[in-house]
C-alpha positions, 0 to 999 in steps of 0.5 A: 096237609098242615100241621094237623096231619103232621102231628097225627103221628106224635098224637097217636103215640101219646094216645096210651097216656091221654085222648088226643089233645085238641088243636086250634089253628090261626092265620098268622098276621101278615100285610093285608090281603085283598078281599073279593069285594075288591075285585071288578067282576067281569061280565064274561069271566075268562075261561082258565086251565087251572093247574096246581101243586102242593109241596112240603118243604119243597118236595111234591106232596100229591095228598095235599094237591087235590085240596089246593086244586079245589080251593084255587078253583073255588077262589077263582070262581068267587072272584068273578074274573075267572072260571076254571075250564077243562075245555082242551081249546082254552088258551089261558092258564093259571098255575099255582104252587104252594109250599109248606115249610115246616120242621117236621121233627120239631112238630112231632116232638112238640106234639108228642110232648103236649100229649105226655103232658095231658095238653097242659104244656101247650105249644104252637107250630108254624107252618109257613106258606109260599104261594107262587102263581102265574097267569098265561094267556095268548097275548104275551108273556106270563105273569107271575107273583108270590105271596106268603102267609102262615098258619099257627097251630096251637096244641094243648093249653097255656100257649101264646098266640099273636093278638087279634087273630081268631082260632078256627079249624086247620081246614078253615085256616088253610081255605082262608090263606088259599082264597086270600092269596088267590084273590090278591093274585087276581086283584094284581092282575087287574091292577097291571091291566092284564085282565079286563072285559073283552 
């Protein structure tokens, strides 16, 4: 879903010369996002239908959607404000679209080059995520918001990453950006008075 999957072919192409070079991911520096501790849990979380779509460069990527769905639902449960629901009678809904903008050709070339140099000539490839979420209930017009966050994937050694960011796995980095942006969305809904105790 992020750069790791896109680099698999490049890594395999260089495998005849070396073992696949290990990678590390970093959540890029961005404006501070809300944490779950900033949210006001409800005594009765609001049931919502959750719909998601993962995209790569603006095109639907069905393979990435199940993971996105699971991450968004997990973040909503953690908020204490919403609870994902499959009940047909549920009227409220949250729809999330995440678009990963990445130069796939450049990613493949850089990954292949890192393999050829046995990782001594490393590179950093950014995945730029745009997160668009909307909340709708029976009481009024849907509220929509958009957020941006990056994941930087470092391949090989001798690479420069922004100061103050911690290395993690690609899966954990994706989890972190979806958690952060979903939490920020829920906080914005609370700040605007769109979700409250019933």
